[in-house]
C-alpha positions in Angstrom: -8.7 24.5 -4.3 -11.9 22.9 -4.3 -15.4 25.3 -3.0 -16.9 23.7 0.4 -20.3 23.5 -1.2 -20.0 21.4 -4.0 -22.7 22.8 -6.2 -23.5 19.7 -9.1 -24.8 18.3 -5.5 -28.8 18.0 -6.3 -28.4 17.4 -2.2 -27.2 21.1 -1.6 -29.8 22.7 -4.3 -32.7 20.3 -2.3 -31.9 21.5 1.2 -31.1 25.6 -0.3 -34.4 25.3 -2.3 -36.7 23.7 0.6 -38.0 26.6 3.1 -38.4 28.5 -0.4 -40.5 26.0 -2.0 -42.5 25.7 1.3 -42.7 29.7 1.9 -44.0 29.7 -1.4 -46.8 27.0 -1.3 -48.0 28.1 2.3 -48.5 31.7 0.9 -51.4 30.2 -1.4 -54.2 29.2 -0.1 -55.1 26.2 -2.0 -51.4 25.4 -1.4 -51.6 26.1 2.2 -54.6 23.8 2.6 -52.8 21.1 0.6 -49.7 21.0 2.5 -51.3 22.0 6.1 -52.3 18.0 5.5 -50.8 16.0 8.6 -49.3 13.2 6.1 -48.2 15.9 3.0 -46.1 17.8 6.5 -44.7 14.6 7.5 -43.9 13.8 4.2 -41.5 16.9 3.9 -40.6 16.8 7.2 -39.5 12.8 5.7 -38.1 14.5 2.5 -35.8 17.1 4.3 -34.9 14.6 7.3 -33.1 12.6 4.6 -31.6 14.9 2.7 -30.0 16.0 5.8 -29.0 12.0 6.5 -27.6 12.2 2.7 -25.6 15.4 3.3 -24.1 13.6 6.9 -23.4 10.4 4.7 -21.9 12.6 1.7 -19.4 14.2 4.5 -18.2 11.1 6.6 -17.7 9.0 2.6 -15.1 12.7 1.6 -13.8 11.8 5.3 -12.9 8.2 4.5 -11.8 9.1 0.8 -9.2 11.1 2.0 -8.2 8.8 4.9 -7.4 6.1 2.0 -5.8 8.6 0.0 -3.5 9.0 2.6 -3.2 5.5 3.4 -1.9 5.2 -0.6 0.3 7.8 -0.1 1.8 6.0 3.1 2.2 2.7 1.3 4.4 4.2 -2.2 6.3 6.0 0.2 7.3 3.1 2.8 7.6 1.0 -1.1 10.1 3.8 -2.6 12.2 4.4 0.5 13.0 0.1 1.0 13.4 -0.1 -2.7 17.2 -0.5 -3.7 18.6 -1.0 -7.2 20.9 -3.5 -6.4 23.6 -5.7 -8.4 22.2 -9.3 -7.9 24.1 -13.0 -8.4 23.6 -16.6 -8.0 25.1 -19.4 -6.9 24.6 -23.0 -5.7 25.7 -24.8 -2.9 28.1 -26.3 -4.3 31.8 -26.0 -2.6 33.7 -23.8 -4.6 30.8 -21.5 -4.3 30.6 -21.6 -0.5 32.9 -22.8 1.7 34.1 -26.5 2.5 29.9 -27.2 4.4 27.2 -25.6 2.0 24.8 -27.0 4.7 25.0 -24.2 6.8 26.0 -21.5 6.2 27.4 -17.7 8.3 24.0 -16.9 9.4 22.6 -20.3 10.2 21.2 -23.7 8.7 21.3 -23.4 4.4 17.4 -23.0 3.9 16.1 -23.0 0.2 15.4 -19.8 -0.2 17.9 -17.9 1.4 19.3 -14.7 -0.2 23.7 -13.5 1.1 24.0 -9.9 1.6 26.8 -8.5 1.7 28.3 -7.6 4.7 28.4 -4.2 4.8 24.6 -4.0 3.9 24.3 -6.0 7.4 26.2 -3.9 9.3 24.4 -0.7 8.0 21.1 -2.2 9.1 19.7 -2.0 5.5 19.1 -5.1 5.9 19.2 -8.1 9.3 19.0 -11.9 9.2 14.9 -12.9 8.5 14.2 -10.0 6.7 12.3 -11.1 3.7 13.1 -9.4 0.3 11.7 -9.1 -3.5 13.8 -9.2 -6.4 12.5 -7.5 -9.4 14.9 -7.8 -12.8 14.6 -6.3 -15.7 13.1 -8.7 -17.4 9.9 -9.1 -15.3 10.7 -11.9 -13.0 10.1 -11.7 -9.2 12.3 -13.8 -7.0 11.0 -13.9 -2.7 13.9 -14.6 -0.6 14.9 -14.7 2.9 17.7 -12.8 4.2 20.2 -15.8 5.8 24.1 -15.7 4.9 26.6 -13.4 4.5 28.9 -13.3 1.3 32.7 -12.5 1.0 33.4 -9.1 2.9 35.0 -8.0 -0.6 31.1 -7.7 -1.5 29.8 -4.1 -1.0 26.4 -3.9 -1.8 25.4 -7.0 -3.9 23.3 -10.0 -2.8 23.7 -13.1 -4.1 20.4 -15.9 -4.7 20.5 -19.3 -3.7 19.7 -21.9 -6.6 18.8 -26.2 -6.2 21.5 -26.3 -9.4 24.0 -24.8 -10.7 22.5 -24.4 -14.1 19.6 -22.1 -13.1 21.6 -20.1 -11.2 24.5 -20.2 -14.4 21.1 -18.9 -15.7 20.3 -16.0 -14.0 23.9 -14.8 -13.7 24.5 -11.5 -13.0 22.5 -8.5 -12.9 21.1 -5.5 -11.8 17.6 -5.2 -9.9 15.5 -3.3 -7.8 14.9 -5.5 -4.3 12.4 -4.3 -1.4 13.4 -5.1 2.1 9.7 -6.2 2.3 10.2 -6.3 6.3 10.7 -2.9 7.1 7.8 -2.1 4.4 5.7 -4.3 6.4 6.8 -3.0 9.8 6.0 0.9 8.4 2.6 0.3 6.8 1.7 -1.8 10.3 2.1 1.2 12.0 -0.2 3.1 9.8 -3.0 1.2 11.0 
């Protein structure tokens, strides 16, 4: 636990020593005459005022730093809470990978950059239509997608990413990845501000 007074801080030392210096200075005759001049008293008063102002600013800065640390902790907690390791696969707009009409997904018109989610994950409230997600693979690649499709009910905890062509989808394959629900993170962080 840190002490209330930071003894390494020179402003505290100056503030504590200033009355002692004034006492010593006013007891000697020559020093008393030197200090008694109004311009010198004004300089000492200004130094004292600046020291007090410096202490106030430093305490304000400490409070702001504590607030920033609290926000950083909230950000980390929010990301951890809405990050999940999920098996991610890929698909393209072919009839044998979708249905008879690839231009329409289960949740609306097909858009490039969409992802299909297992129905169980939609019903649990973990993901919703329109949620923005970030997929982080072990290779370090990142994919940003929007939930706009639903997978076959036989899948319980999977996400399917739409790719432009079959070659890209096969190249991606099937892998475990970290999935972050950015919409929920954003909603949670906006309440922190």
